[in-house]
OpenMM code with the backbone's topology and positions (N, CA, C; nanometers):
from openmm import Vec3, app, unit

residues = "ASP ARG ARG GLY TYR ARG HIS PHE THR ASP PRO VAL ARG HIS GLU ARG ARG SER GLY TRP ILE LYS LEU PRO ILE GLN VAL ASN GLY LYS SER ALA LEU ILE SER LEU TRP MET ASP GLY ALA PRO GLU THR GLU LEU ILE LEU ALA ARG ASP PRO VAL PRO LEU GLY LYS LYS ASP GLU GLU PRO PRO GLU PRO PRO ALA ASN ARG SER THR ALA LEU LEU ARG THR ARG ALA ASP ALA ALA CYS PHE ILE THR LEU TRP ASN PHE ASP GLY ALA ASP ALA ALA ALA GLU VAL VAL LYS LYS THR GLU ALA GLY ASP LEU ASP ILE ASN VAL ARG ARG GLY GLU ASN SER SER THR TRP ARG LEU PRO HIS CYS GLY PRO VAL THR CYS GLU LYS ASN".split()
positions = [
    Vec3(-6.0864, 1.9823, 2.2118),
    Vec3(-6.1743, 2.0405, 2.1163),
    Vec3(-6.3061, 1.9620, 2.1019),
    Vec3(-6.3167, 1.8503, 2.1691),
    Vec3(-6.4387, 1.7721, 2.1562),
    Vec3(-6.5428, 1.8169, 2.2582),
    Vec3(-6.6655, 1.8088, 2.2203),
    Vec3(-6.7732, 1.8462, 2.3104),
    Vec3(-6.7673, 1.7578, 2.4382),
    Vec3(-6.7832, 1.8212, 2.5542),
    Vec3(-6.7762, 1.7471, 2.6763),
    Vec3(-6.6387, 1.7557, 2.7442),
    Vec3(-6.5355, 1.7901, 2.6675),
    Vec3(-6.4011, 1.8059, 2.7225),
    Vec3(-6.3509, 1.9509, 2.7084),
    Vec3(-6.4316, 2.0403, 2.6634),
    Vec3(-6.3861, 2.1777, 2.6387),
    Vec3(-6.3436, 2.2527, 2.7659),
    Vec3(-6.3917, 2.2123, 2.8792),
    Vec3(-6.3560, 2.2832, 3.0000),
    Vec3(-6.2150, 2.2532, 3.0525),
    Vec3(-6.1544, 2.1463, 2.9994),
    Vec3(-6.0148, 2.1159, 3.0359),
    Vec3(-5.9219, 2.2011, 2.9482),
    Vec3(-5.8071, 2.2340, 3.0034),
    Vec3(-5.7124, 2.3174, 2.9263),
    Vec3(-5.5801, 2.2447, 2.9043),
    Vec3(-5.5058, 2.2902, 2.8069),
    Vec3(-5.3733, 2.2364, 2.7770),
    Vec3(-5.3688, 2.0826, 2.7629),
    Vec3(-5.4542, 2.0290, 2.6798),
    Vec3(-5.4592, 1.8789, 2.6679),
    Vec3(-5.3400, 1.8303, 2.5863),
    Vec3(-5.2927, 1.7109, 2.6259),
    Vec3(-5.1828, 1.6426, 2.5551),
    Vec3(-5.2251, 1.4955, 2.5434),
    Vec3(-5.2124, 1.4381, 2.4203),
    Vec3(-5.2409, 1.2961, 2.4015),
    Vec3(-5.1093, 1.2203, 2.4256),
    Vec3(-5.1170, 1.1193, 2.5164),
    Vec3(-5.0024, 1.0348, 2.5450),
    Vec3(-4.9742, 0.9471, 2.4245),
    Vec3(-4.8444, 0.9273, 2.3938),
    Vec3(-4.8102, 0.8532, 2.2704),
    Vec3(-4.8372, 0.7014, 2.2831),
    Vec3(-4.8316, 0.6435, 2.4074),
    Vec3(-4.8529, 0.4990, 2.4218),
    Vec3(-5.0040, 0.4716, 2.4085),
    Vec3(-5.0331, 0.3548, 2.3450),
    Vec3(-5.1728, 0.3141, 2.3217),
    Vec3(-5.2005, 0.1747, 2.3754),
    Vec3(-5.1062, 0.1148, 2.4444),
    Vec3(-5.1272, -0.0231, 2.4960),
    Vec3(-5.0428, -0.0470, 2.6189),
    Vec3(-5.0718, -0.1570, 2.6870),
    Vec3(-4.9957, -0.1905, 2.8088),
    Vec3(-5.0336, -0.1053, 2.9285),
    Vec3(-4.9442, -0.0972, 3.0243),
    Vec3(-4.9648, -0.0169, 3.1451),
    Vec3(-4.8867, 0.1125, 3.1316),
    Vec3(-4.9520, 0.2238, 3.1712),
    Vec3(-4.8834, 0.3526, 3.1744),
    Vec3(-4.8797, 0.3936, 3.3249),
    Vec3(-4.7628, 0.4307, 3.3732),
    Vec3(-4.7441, 0.4694, 3.5104),
    Vec3(-4.7260, 0.6209, 3.5155),
    Vec3(-4.8006, 0.6864, 3.6034),
    Vec3(-4.7963, 0.8300, 3.6208),
    Vec3(-4.7761, 0.8686, 3.7676),
    Vec3(-4.6727, 0.9448, 3.7974),
    Vec3(-4.6608, 0.9935, 3.9332),
    Vec3(-4.7589, 1.1107, 3.9548),
    Vec3(-4.8173, 1.1127, 4.0727),
    Vec3(-4.9181, 1.2155, 4.1029),
    Vec3(-4.8902, 1.2647, 4.2447),
    Vec3(-4.9568, 1.3770, 4.2786),
    Vec3(-4.9535, 1.4308, 4.4163),
    Vec3(-5.0936, 1.4300, 4.4668),
    Vec3(-5.1136, 1.3749, 4.5855),
    Vec3(-5.2435, 1.3725, 4.6538),
    Vec3(-5.2247, 1.4382, 4.7875),
    Vec3(-5.2871, 1.5543, 4.8064),
    Vec3(-5.2752, 1.6293, 4.9293),
    Vec3(-5.1258, 1.6494, 4.9688),
    Vec3(-5.0448, 1.6820, 4.8690),
    Vec3(-4.9032, 1.7119, 4.8911),
    Vec3(-4.8169, 1.5877, 4.9075),
    Vec3(-4.8720, 1.4674, 4.8952),
    Vec3(-4.7913, 1.3410, 4.9096),
    Vec3(-4.7811, 1.2746, 4.7721),
    Vec3(-4.6669, 1.2100, 4.7514),
    Vec3(-4.6423, 1.1385, 4.6243),
    Vec3(-4.7256, 1.0117, 4.6181),
    Vec3(-4.7777, 0.9859, 4.5015),
    Vec3(-4.8482, 0.8602, 4.4771),
    Vec3(-4.8149, 0.8187, 4.3332),
    Vec3(-4.8542, 0.7002, 4.2994),
    Vec3(-4.8304, 0.6471, 4.1648),
    Vec3(-4.9567, 0.5780, 4.1175),
    Vec3(-5.0006, 0.6142, 3.9972),
    Vec3(-5.1120, 0.5438, 3.9396),
    Vec3(-5.0633, 0.4659, 3.8133),
    Vec3(-5.1210, 0.3478, 3.7912),
    Vec3(-5.0924, 0.2689, 3.6763),
    Vec3(-5.2238, 0.2509, 3.6012),
    Vec3(-5.2264, 0.2905, 3.4739),
    Vec3(-5.3456, 0.2811, 3.3900),
    Vec3(-5.3275, 0.1729, 3.2895),
    Vec3(-5.4323, 0.0852, 3.2770),
    Vec3(-5.4269, -0.0264, 3.1801),
    Vec3(-5.4925, 0.0168, 3.0535),
    Vec3(-5.4180, 0.0108, 2.9432),
    Vec3(-5.4643, 0.0623, 2.8137),
    Vec3(-5.5231, -0.0416, 2.7235),
    Vec3(-5.5293, -0.1703, 2.7657),
    Vec3(-5.5724, -0.2749, 2.6741),
    Vec3(-5.7180, -0.3172, 2.6963),
    Vec3(-5.7989, -0.2372, 2.7620),
    Vec3(-5.9337, -0.2767, 2.7928),
    Vec3(-6.0328, -0.2531, 2.6774),
    Vec3(-5.9848, -0.1891, 2.5726),
    Vec3(-6.0681, -0.1664, 2.4532),
    Vec3(-5.9779, -0.1253, 2.3377),
    Vec3(-6.0182, -0.1510, 2.2154),
    Vec3(-5.9345, -0.1053, 2.1040),
    Vec3(-5.9310, 0.0487, 2.0962),
    Vec3(-5.8184, 0.0962, 2.0481),
    Vec3(-5.8024, 0.2427, 2.0262),
    Vec3(-5.8184, 0.3238, 2.1511),
    Vec3(-5.7823, 0.2703, 2.2672),
    Vec3(-5.7871, 0.3495, 2.3904),
    Vec3(-5.6795, 0.4544, 2.3834),
    Vec3(-5.7132, 0.5756, 2.4281),
    Vec3(-5.6142, 0.6789, 2.4312),
    Vec3(-5.6218, 0.7515, 2.5671),
    Vec3(-5.5015, 0.8021, 2.6075),
    Vec3(-5.4892, 0.8745, 2.7366),
    Vec3(-5.4652, 1.0185, 2.7018),
    Vec3(-5.5510, 1.1049, 2.7599),
    Vec3(-5.5379, 1.2467, 2.7440),
    Vec3(-5.5053, 1.3056, 2.8834),
    Vec3(-5.3998, 1.3825, 2.8888),
    Vec3(-5.3611, 1.4506, 3.0101),
    Vec3(-5.3945, 1.5999, 2.9932),
    Vec3(-5.4584, 1.6603, 3.0910),
    Vec3(-5.5026, 1.8004, 3.0812),
    Vec3(-5.5015, 1.8672, 3.2143),
    Vec3(-5.5280, 1.9961, 3.2163),
    Vec3(-5.5431, 2.0711, 3.3425),
    Vec3(-5.6928, 2.0883, 3.3682),
    Vec3(-5.7210, 2.0896, 3.4981),
    Vec3(-5.8618, 2.1145, 3.5365),
    Vec3(-5.9012, 2.2540, 3.5006),
    Vec3(-6.0328, 2.2783, 3.4983),
    Vec3(-6.0814, 2.4162, 3.4689),
    Vec3(-6.0336, 2.5172, 3.5720),
    Vec3(-6.0313, 2.6424, 3.5292),
    Vec3(-5.9987, 2.7529, 3.6214),
    Vec3(-6.1119, 2.7605, 3.7220),
    Vec3(-6.0807, 2.7642, 3.8533),
    Vec3(-6.1865, 2.7731, 3.9575),
    Vec3(-6.2745, 2.8968, 3.9403),
    Vec3(-6.3987, 2.8865, 3.9776),
    Vec3(-6.4891, 2.9993, 3.9694),
    Vec3(-6.4306, 3.1174, 4.0491),
    Vec3(-6.4448, 3.2361, 3.9936),
    Vec3(-6.3973, 3.3551, 4.0605),
    Vec3(-6.2545, 3.3890, 4.0308),
    Vec3(-6.1831, 3.3033, 3.9571),
    Vec3(-6.0459, 3.3285, 3.9197),
    Vec3(-6.0412, 3.3538, 3.7695),
    Vec3(-5.9712, 3.4526, 3.7270),
    Vec3(-5.9626, 3.4874, 3.5830),
    Vec3(-5.8668, 3.3915, 3.5111),
    Vec3(-5.9012, 3.3639, 3.3852),
    Vec3(-5.8123, 3.2737, 3.3061),
    Vec3(-5.6708, 3.3225, 3.2962),
    Vec3(-5.6493, 3.4551, 3.2969),
    Vec3(-5.5177, 3.5108, 3.2799),
    Vec3(-5.4319, 3.4971, 3.4048),
    Vec3(-5.4930, 3.4789, 3.5201),
    Vec3(-5.4141, 3.4677, 3.6446),
    Vec3(-5.3440, 3.3329, 3.6503),
    Vec3(-5.2084, 3.3316, 3.6637),
    Vec3(-5.1405, 3.2036, 3.6705),
    Vec3(-5.1664, 3.1392, 3.8071),
    Vec3(-5.1790, 3.0064, 3.8119),
    Vec3(-5.1920, 2.9384, 3.9397),
    Vec3(-5.0638, 2.9534, 4.0198),
    Vec3(-5.0720, 2.9393, 4.1493),
    Vec3(-4.9560, 2.9480, 4.2366),
    Vec3(-4.9315, 2.8123, 4.3009),
    Vec3(-4.8200, 2.7454, 4.2828),
    Vec3(-4.7219, 2.7629, 4.1746),
    Vec3(-4.7815, 2.7132, 4.0464),
    Vec3(-4.7121, 2.7284, 3.9299),
    Vec3(-4.7648, 2.6811, 3.8033),
    Vec3(-4.8046, 2.5308, 3.8170),
    Vec3(-4.9280, 2.4984, 3.7775),
    Vec3(-4.9807, 2.3640, 3.7975),
    Vec3(-4.9379, 2.2680, 3.6898),
    Vec3(-4.9155, 2.1416, 3.7273),
    Vec3(-4.8943, 2.0337, 3.6312),
    Vec3(-5.0338, 1.9957, 3.5819),
    Vec3(-5.0339, 1.9078, 3.4868),
    Vec3(-5.1640, 1.8564, 3.4396),
    Vec3(-5.2265, 1.7798, 3.5555),
    Vec3(-5.3525, 1.7998, 3.5775),
    Vec3(-5.4179, 1.7409, 3.6927),
    Vec3(-5.5327, 1.6419, 3.6556),
    Vec3(-5.5493, 1.6166, 3.5296),
    Vec3(-5.6551, 1.5266, 3.4836),
    Vec3(-5.6001, 1.4232, 3.3884),
    Vec3(-5.6388, 1.2988, 3.4088),
    Vec3(-5.6049, 1.1865, 3.3183),
    Vec3(-5.7339, 1.1250, 3.2710),
    Vec3(-5.7580, 1.1295, 3.1421),
    Vec3(-5.8812, 1.0746, 3.0837),
    Vec3(-5.8453, 0.9585, 2.9931),
    Vec3(-5.9037, 0.8419, 3.0182),
    Vec3(-5.8932, 0.7322, 2.9228),
    Vec3(-6.0220, 0.7296, 2.8412),
    Vec3(-6.0105, 0.7161, 2.7104),
    Vec3(-6.1314, 0.7130, 2.6301),
    Vec3(-6.1112, 0.6219, 2.5108),
    Vec3(-6.2239, 0.5742, 2.4564),
    Vec3(-6.2256, 0.4888, 2.3382),
    Vec3(-6.3597, 0.5092, 2.2718),
    Vec3(-6.3676, 0.4567, 2.1481),
    Vec3(-6.4971, 0.4641, 2.0753),
    Vec3(-6.5561, 0.3250, 2.0620),
    Vec3(-6.5188, 0.2335, 2.1452),
    Vec3(-6.5678, 0.0967, 2.1423),
    Vec3(-6.7105, 0.0837, 2.2019),
    Vec3(-6.7782, -0.0261, 2.1656),
    Vec3(-6.9081, -0.0530, 2.2252),
    Vec3(-6.8967, -0.0924, 2.3688),
    Vec3(-6.7882, -0.1535, 2.4101),
    Vec3(-6.7668, -0.1911, 2.5502),
    Vec3(-6.6184, -0.1669, 2.5805),
    Vec3(-6.5930, -0.1305, 2.7099),
    Vec3(-6.4530, -0.1057, 2.7475),
    Vec3(-6.4358, -0.1374, 2.8951),
    Vec3(-6.3138, -0.1696, 2.9336),
    Vec3(-6.2773, -0.1936, 3.0725),
    Vec3(-6.1598, -0.1084, 3.1064),
    Vec3(-6.1747, -0.0135, 3.1956),
    Vec3(-6.0670, 0.0725, 3.2362),
    Vec3(-6.0206, 0.0336, 3.3764),
    Vec3(-5.8921, 0.0040, 3.3936),
    Vec3(-5.8362, -0.0373, 3.5236),
    Vec3(-5.7258, 0.0601, 3.5612),
    Vec3(-5.7348, 0.1077, 3.6881),
    Vec3(-5.6318, 0.1969, 3.7408),
    Vec3(-5.5901, 0.1420, 3.8790),
    Vec3(-5.4615, 0.1263, 3.8963),
    Vec3(-5.4007, 0.0903, 4.0282),
    Vec3(-5.3495, 0.2208, 4.0928),
    Vec3(-5.3869, 0.2369, 4.2171),
    Vec3(-5.3428, 0.3551, 4.2940),
    Vec3(-5.2493, 0.3087, 4.4043),
    Vec3(-5.1284, 0.3624, 4.4119),
    Vec3(-5.0322, 0.3312, 4.5181),
    Vec3(-5.0032, 0.4639, 4.5923),
    Vec3(-5.0609, 0.4772, 4.7104),
    Vec3(-5.0529, 0.6021, 4.7827),
    Vec3(-4.9169, 0.6181, 4.8597),
    Vec3(-4.8417, 0.5111, 4.8687),
    Vec3(-4.7114, 0.5265, 4.9339),
    Vec3(-4.6026, 0.5556, 4.8337),
    Vec3(-4.6416, 0.5673, 4.7050),
    Vec3(-4.5441, 0.6009, 4.6017),
    Vec3(-4.4680, 0.4806, 4.5498),
    Vec3(-4.4881, 0.3636, 4.6081),
    Vec3(-4.4148, 0.2428, 4.5676),
    Vec3(-4.4743, 0.1883, 4.4366),
    Vec3(-4.3890, 0.1251, 4.3615),
    Vec3(-4.4292, 0.0696, 4.2319),
    Vec3(-4.4916, -0.0698, 4.2531),
    Vec3(-4.5834, -0.1056, 4.1647),
    Vec3(-4.6453, -0.2351, 4.1669),
    Vec3(-4.6433, -0.2943, 4.0250),
    Vec3(-4.6161, -0.4215, 4.0114),
    Vec3(-4.6267, -0.4891, 3.8839),
    Vec3(-4.7641, -0.5539, 3.8718),
    Vec3(-4.8272, -0.5430, 3.7586),
    Vec3(-4.9607, -0.5958, 3.7454),
    Vec3(-4.9761, -0.6669, 3.6083),
    Vec3(-5.0569, -0.7679, 3.6077),
    Vec3(-5.0863, -0.8450, 3.4846),
    Vec3(-5.2392, -0.8655, 3.4821),
    Vec3(-5.2998, -0.8390, 3.3714),
    Vec3(-5.4436, -0.8600, 3.3544),
    Vec3(-5.4626, -0.9877, 3.2741),
    Vec3(-5.5448, -1.0762, 3.3238),
    Vec3(-5.5716, -1.2056, 3.2572),
    Vec3(-5.7210, -1.2125, 3.2262),
    Vec3(-5.7540, -1.2237, 3.1003),
    Vec3(-5.8959, -1.2394, 3.0586),
    Vec3(-5.9351, -1.3853, 3.0803),
    Vec3(-6.0370, -1.4036, 3.1619),
    Vec3(-6.0797, -1.5400, 3.2027),
    Vec3(-6.1844, -1.5988, 3.1106),
    Vec3(-6.2800, -1.5170, 3.0659),
    Vec3(-6.3869, -1.5660, 2.9824),
    Vec3(-6.4226, -1.4668, 2.8732),
    Vec3(-6.4904, -1.5115, 2.7719),
    Vec3(-6.5375, -1.4168, 2.6646),
    Vec3(-6.6399, -1.3180, 2.7176),
    Vec3(-6.7070, -1.3534, 2.8302),
    Vec3(-6.8055, -1.2650, 2.8873),
    Vec3(-6.7445, -1.1389, 2.9459),
    Vec3(-6.6125, -1.1464, 2.9731),
    Vec3(-6.5444, -1.0296, 3.0264),
    Vec3(-6.4916, -1.0470, 3.1690),
    Vec3(-6.4936, -1.1674, 3.2258),
    Vec3(-6.4333, -1.1908, 3.3565),
    Vec3(-6.2825, -1.1637, 3.3474),
    Vec3(-6.2306, -1.0903, 3.4438),
    Vec3(-6.0844, -1.0596, 3.4461),
    Vec3(-6.0269, -1.0926, 3.5813),
    Vec3(-5.9003, -1.1327, 3.5798),
    Vec3(-5.8215, -1.1448, 3.7002),
    Vec3(-5.7070, -1.0413, 3.6874),
    Vec3(-5.6773, -0.9712, 3.7937),
    Vec3(-5.5656, -0.8771, 3.7945),
    Vec3(-5.4649, -0.9294, 3.8980),
    Vec3(-5.3500, -0.9771, 3.8515),
    Vec3(-5.2461, -1.0247, 3.9434),
    Vec3(-5.1540, -0.9056, 3.9743),
    Vec3(-5.1453, -0.8673, 4.1018),
    Vec3(-5.0685, -0.7523, 4.1446),
    Vec3(-4.9593, -0.7995, 4.2385),
    Vec3(-4.8354, -0.7519, 4.2122),
    Vec3(-4.7216, -0.7851, 4.2950),
    Vec3(-4.6512, -0.6592, 4.3399),
    Vec3(-4.6307, -0.6459, 4.4725),
    Vec3(-4.5515, -0.5313, 4.5269),
    Vec3(-4.4457, -0.5963, 4.6185),
    Vec3(-4.3186, -0.5920, 4.5716),
    Vec3(-4.2149, -0.6557, 4.6490),
    Vec3(-4.2411, -0.8039, 4.6605),
    Vec3(-4.2472, -0.8563, 4.7812),
    Vec3(-4.2734, -0.9998, 4.7982),
    Vec3(-4.4212, -1.0302, 4.8201),
    Vec3(-4.5060, -0.9284, 4.8257),
    Vec3(-4.6476, -0.9447, 4.8466),
    Vec3(-4.7193, -0.9504, 4.7088),
    Vec3(-4.8149, -1.0403, 4.6967),
    Vec3(-4.8953, -1.0480, 4.5739),
    Vec3(-5.0390, -1.0831, 4.6098),
    Vec3(-5.1270, -1.0410, 4.5212),
    Vec3(-5.2688, -1.0687, 4.5340),
    Vec3(-5.3330, -1.0790, 4.4002),
    Vec3(-5.4504, -1.1381, 4.3942),
    Vec3(-5.5252, -1.1484, 4.2703),
    Vec3(-5.6624, -1.0874, 4.2938),
    Vec3(-5.6955, -0.9877, 4.2146),
    Vec3(-5.8274, -0.9251, 4.2188),
    Vec3(-5.9087, -0.9937, 4.1066),
    Vec3(-6.0267, -1.0407, 4.1448),
    Vec3(-6.1166, -1.1053, 4.0479),
    Vec3(-6.2311, -1.0109, 4.0193),
    Vec3(-6.2457, -0.9745, 3.8908),
    Vec3(-6.3477, -0.8842, 3.8431),
    Vec3(-6.4430, -0.9619, 3.7526),
    Vec3(-6.5455, -1.0197, 3.8039),
    Vec3(-6.6380, -1.0937, 3.7190),
    Vec3(-6.7274, -0.9957, 3.6355),
    Vec3(-6.7743, -1.0435, 3.5246),
    Vec3(-6.8648, -0.9630, 3.4398),
    Vec3(-6.9907, -0.9289, 3.5211),
    Vec3(-7.0388, -1.0211, 3.5994),
    Vec3(-7.1517, -1.0018, 3.6894),
    Vec3(-7.1132, -1.0621, 3.8251),
    Vec3(-7.1413, -0.9906, 3.9324),
    Vec3(-7.1088, -1.0452, 4.0596),
    Vec3(-7.0090, -0.9595, 4.1318),
    Vec3(-6.9802, -0.9962, 4.2611),
    Vec3(-6.8904, -0.9086, 4.3425),
    Vec3(-6.7472, -0.9250, 4.3048),
    Vec3(-6.6706, -0.8186, 4.3251),
    Vec3(-6.5272, -0.8195, 4.3096),
    Vec3(-6.4628, -0.8823, 4.4328),
    Vec3(-6.3614, -0.9655, 4.4182),
    Vec3(-6.2987, -1.0265, 4.5336),
    Vec3(-6.1481, -1.0058, 4.5227),
    Vec3(-6.0772, -1.0222, 4.6325),
    Vec3(-5.9329, -1.0143, 4.6373),
    Vec3(-5.8768, -1.1291, 4.7173),
    Vec3(-5.7822, -1.2003, 4.6606),
    Vec3(-5.7180, -1.3161, 4.7312),
    Vec3(-5.5705, -1.2824, 4.7491),
    Vec3(-5.5228, -1.2901, 4.8717),
    Vec3(-5.3791, -1.2736, 4.8976),
    Vec3(-5.3088, -1.4033, 4.8590),
    Vec3(-5.1995, -1.3930, 4.7859),
    Vec3(-5.1263, -1.5113, 4.7438),
    Vec3(-5.0057, -1.5355, 4.8312),
] * unit.nanometer
topology = app.Topology()
chain = topology.addChain("A")
for resn in residues:
    res = topology.addResidue(resn, chain)
    for name in ("N", "CA", "C"):
        topology.addAtom(name, app.Element.getBySymbol(name[0]), res)
């Protein structure tokens, strides 16, 4: 019902407001898993919705087959926010921990998949780097 989001249909607000939320998705018919970090700003909320009806198709026509929600929106009313999403295209799960390094906003994201781990460094200013551990 908010301006700018009216073209999405069937919105649902996710009940979780912190930590990581894991959502299974389909990408070109293949299973994938996304993990959304909800602690990047106060009062972050996740809205799941359906994409707009394609041009030339009537609203009354059901999609074939009935579609799941196809849009995930993270939003907040904060002056500054950091949204982090991990994408796993092989469908495997990953454990992640976000570490705030400085008040300026530098973050490290420690990601572990099985016996493999890496640290993504996201500085407030400067290039993003990845170190295999």
